[in-house]
C-alpha positions in Angstrom: 146.2 -219.0 -11.4 143.3 -220.1 -9.3 144.4 -221.2 -5.9 146.6 -219.6 -3.2 148.0 -222.3 -0.9 148.3 -221.8 2.9 151.1 -223.2 4.9 149.2 -226.2 6.1 148.5 -227.3 2.5 152.0 -226.9 1.2 153.6 -228.6 4.3 151.4 -231.6 3.7 153.7 -232.8 1.0 156.6 -233.4 3.4 154.6 -235.1 6.2 155.4 -238.7 7.1 151.7 -239.6 6.5 150.3 -236.9 4.3 146.6 -236.6 3.6 146.0 -238.3 0.3 143.2 -236.0 -0.7 145.5 -233.0 -0.4 148.2 -234.7 -2.5 145.6 -235.6 -5.2 144.4 -232.0 -5.4 148.0 -230.7 -5.5 148.7 -232.9 -8.4 145.4 -232.1 -10.1 145.8 -228.3 -9.8 149.6 -228.1 -10.1 149.4 -225.5 -12.9 146.9 -223.4 -11.0 148.6 -222.8 -7.7 150.5 -220.0 -6.1 151.5 -219.1 -2.6 152.3 -215.8 -0.8 155.5 -214.3 0.6 154.1 -214.6 4.1 153.6 -218.3 3.7 157.1 -218.7 2.2 158.3 -216.9 5.4 156.3 -219.3 7.7 157.8 -222.4 5.9 161.3 -221.0 6.0 161.0 -220.1 9.7 159.6 -223.5 10.6 162.4 -225.2 8.7 165.2 -223.1 10.1 164.0 -223.7 13.7 164.6 -227.5 13.2 167.9 -229.0 14.4 170.1 -230.3 11.6 168.6 -233.6 10.7 167.4 -235.8 7.9 163.9 -234.3 8.4 165.3 -230.8 8.0 167.2 -231.9 4.8 163.9 -233.2 3.3 162.1 -230.0 4.1 164.9 -227.8 2.8 164.9 -229.7 -0.5 161.2 -229.4 -0.8 161.3 -225.6 -0.2 164.2 -225.1 -2.6 163.1 -227.5 -5.3 159.3 -227.1 -5.2 158.0 -224.1 -3.3 160.7 -221.7 -4.4 159.8 -222.4 -8.0 156.1 -221.5 -7.5 154.8 -218.0 -8.1 155.1 -216.3 -4.7 152.8 -213.3 -4.5 153.8 -210.2 -2.4 151.8 -208.3 0.2 151.6 -205.1 -1.9 149.7 -201.8 -1.6 146.5 -203.3 -3.1 146.5 -206.1 -0.5 147.4 -203.6 2.3 144.5 -201.4 1.4 142.1 -204.3 1.3 143.5 -205.6 4.6 143.1 -202.2 6.3 139.5 -202.0 5.2 138.7 -205.4 6.5 140.5 -204.8 9.8 138.5 -201.6 10.3 135.2 -203.4 9.5 136.0 -206.4 11.7 137.3 -204.3 14.6 134.0 -202.4 14.6 132.4 -205.8 15.1 134.9 -206.7 17.8 136.3 -209.5 15.6 140.1 -209.5 15.2 141.6 -212.3 13.2 145.4 -212.6 13.3 147.3 -209.9 11.4 149.1 -212.5 9.2 145.8 -214.2 8.4 144.5 -210.9 7.3 147.5 -210.4 5.1 147.1 -213.8 3.5 143.4 -213.2 3.0 144.2 -209.9 1.3 146.7 -211.4 -1.1 144.1 -214.0 -2.1 141.3 -211.6 -2.4 143.0 -208.8 -4.5 144.3 -211.4 -6.9 141.0 -213.1 -7.3 142.2 -216.4 -5.9 140.6 -219.2 -3.8 142.5 -219.6 -0.5 143.2 -223.3 0.2 143.6 -223.9 3.9 142.8 -226.4 6.5 141.8 -223.6 8.8 138.7 -222.3 7.1 137.3 -220.9 10.3 140.3 -218.5 10.7 139.3 -216.9 7.4 135.5 -216.9 7.8 135.3 -213.3 9.1 136.7 -211.8 5.9 134.2 -210.6 3.4 134.1 -211.9 -0.2 137.0 -214.3 0.4 136.7 -217.7 -1.3 138.2 -220.6 0.6 138.5 -224.4 0.1 139.7 -227.2 2.4 141.3 -230.0 0.4 141.6 -232.3 3.5 139.5 -235.4 3.1 138.1 -233.9 -0.2 
């Protein structure tokens, strides 16, 4: 595996007008992608908040038929230790990224993966974390 996909990358597939660059990269790297349990949660939560509708049916099908069949990495003790170290380092610099972003960064980092996200700036404070943005690539 090479890439950990963030919520905004995975959800691109079910948008009415998806970014073509993202779709091309998803196809190109389909055998090199994983996601994280936290992202699975974000996708499930977003879907379950929607009223019953055709849109929700499409998203549920995507989650059950595509995302659920991907490797979904946990936030384990290695990730928790990395995250704790980064939080301590960043808090001493008065930088405090969101807790969930720290968890996602930790999962990517300890597994040697490139985090693919539209929100590169949210992850810039983390040391030695590789990121890519597939939008408009």
